[in-house]
N, C-alpha and C positions, 0 to 999 in steps of 0.2 A: 152597685158598691165591688170594691176590690177586697178578695177574702185574702189573708196571711199566708194561705199555701198560692193563690196567684202570683203573690208578691213576692213568697221566696222562689218560686217557678221562674219569673220573670229575672229575677235576680242570679240565679243558676244560671239562666240562659247569658248572660251579659260577660260574666264571670268565664264559663266557656269559650265566647265568642274572643275575650279579651286575652285569655291564655293562647287559645290555637295563634291569634295574631303574632301575641310577644313572645312565643317559643319560635316561631317561623323565623321573627326577626332577630331573634340572638342566639340563634342555632351556631351561627359559626363563633362566635363571639364565647357560647358555652362550651363549643370543641375546643377551642384555643386554648380556655383554662385549663380543662380538663386534661389537655395534651402537656402543657406546662407542670402539671404537676404531677402527673402519672410517666411523664416521657414516654410514650408508648401510645401509638397509635389505636389498636386493637382494645385497652384499656379505656383511653380515653372517649371512645365509642361509645365500650358499656357504661361507661360511667355517666355521659349524656342520658342515655337510653333508660338508665337505671332514675335519675334525676327526673326526666319529663314523666317517668312513669308513675314516681312516687308525689309529684307534684299534681298531676291529675287525680289520685286518690285521695289527697290531703285538701282539693281546689275549696272545700266547702270552710278552709279554716283560714282561707285568705279573705279579710275583712274588708281591703281598699285594693281594689284593683290597681289604683294608679303606683303601688309599691309593687307589684308583682317583678319588676326586674331583679330590684334586690333578694326577694323571697327567692328565685329562683336560682340565684348564685349562692345563696345561702343553703340551700339544698344539696346544690352540685358540690359546696365546699363538705359539707357533712359527709357526702353520699362519696367523698373519694376519700375521708380521713377515716370513715368505717371501714372500707378494704383496704386501707394502707395499714392499718391496726391487725387487723385480720391476718392478710401477707406477714408483716412482723412477725406474729405469734407463731405463724406455722413456719417459720423459717428459725424463728429461736436467735437470731440476731439482732447484736444492739451495735447504733454508730456511735464513734468514739466521739464525744463530744466536749471533751476537756482539752484544753489546749496546753502548752508548756510555758508556763507561767515566765519561763526567762525569754521566751520567742519575742521578739519586738512585733509590735501590729503595723501593720502595711498601710500604706498608706499612697494611693495613687495622685493624690493631692500633693504631698510631699516628694514625690518622685520627681512630678511634672515640673514645678516648682524649681528648673534649675537656672542656673545663670543664662544660659542663650536660649533657653526656652521661655524666659520672660522676655523677649524682645515682641513676643507675642500678646496681644491682651487677656487673652482667656485662654492660657494654652491647654487647661487640663479639657476646655470647650474643644477647642480646635484636635485635639488626638482623639476623643473621644467620637468625633463627628466623621473619622476618618475609618472608624471601625464598622464592619458590619455586622446588619442586625442579627445574622448567620453566625456571627463572632459571639455576640452577646448571649443567640439562646446556647449556644454551646459551652459559655463557660457559667451561663446557670443550671445547663445539667450537668455539670460535672462537681456541682456542691452537694455533699452528703445530705441523704434525703432530709433531714430534722432541719438542716438549713435554710435548704432550698424552698420547702413547703411553710415556713415560715416567711422570707422573702417575698415568694410568691403571694401570700392572703395579705401583707402589709402592701408592698411597692407596686404590687401591680396589680391587685384588686383594689386596694384604697381602704384596706378593716383597719381600724385602731387597735392598740396593743392590746386592749381589752377586748374586744372581739375576736382578735387572734388568741386571747389565751381560753376562750371560754368556749371555742370551737375545738383546739386542741386538749382542753381540759388537762391546760399547763399552767404555773404560777405567771403572771404579768413578770415580774424580771427574769424569769426562765425565755419570753417572749424575748425582750429584749438583749438579753446577751447570747439569742441562737441570731438575731435578725444584724447586730454588732458583728459576729466575727461572720455570717453571711458575707456584709459588706465588703470586710478585710480581704475574704477568699475570693471573692467577685473581683473585686480591684486587682488582687495579685495578678487573676489569670487573665483578665483585659492589658494589665502591662505585660504579660508575659509575650502575649498575643501580639501585641505592639512591636514590642523588640523584634520580636520571629519575622514580622512584617515589615521593618524596616522603617517606621512609622515613627521611630523618634531617635533616628542615626542621621540624621541630614541636621546639619545646623544650617540656618538659613543666611545668606550672605548680608551681612550687618554695612547697610548703605550710609547710615548718618549717626549724630547722637543719642541719645536715648534720650525719653523725658522729651518728646518734641523738641528737641535744639537746646535743651538746658544743661551747660556744662557744669 
């Protein structure tokens, strides 16, 4: 007869084994996410280390080992946010989130849809495909912290607006507004990088009528 203690011991052993396997498998992704959030390799290592330690200490709270990946990333997000808030308090510095109401919203889509660029089937895709990953990461790094964190949580990690709002302890409307502004700033930076690289300066030679020969 199997006692309740034996059952708990077996369950605990399974959790520990899965934990060891999954943390090993996810280590690069955990570090990559921490680096995107913190923008500092040393801080990213500290965040991952604290995440693993916290997860290990709370392993008994994991009711379903099938969900361990999402559980680990939630702990990592919370670890970063806690550290970020403490640092903000120490610095006693606020990031200006309000933009000039008279400033027109920047749209990469509108910028790319100029007559000569429409000769491509998907000009915005053709443009973005020429940008190096390093350029995109650099553009992300240039975003103010409040915008960048929301961008990482929602666009990269795939959290919903509601989940991001809970993690950051802010209203969901604030998440939406910060994400909208982050997208505009990111597009503007990418457009500037593209201009500097000459990716939009060359007009392709037009060898035939538009729209498949229609006149």
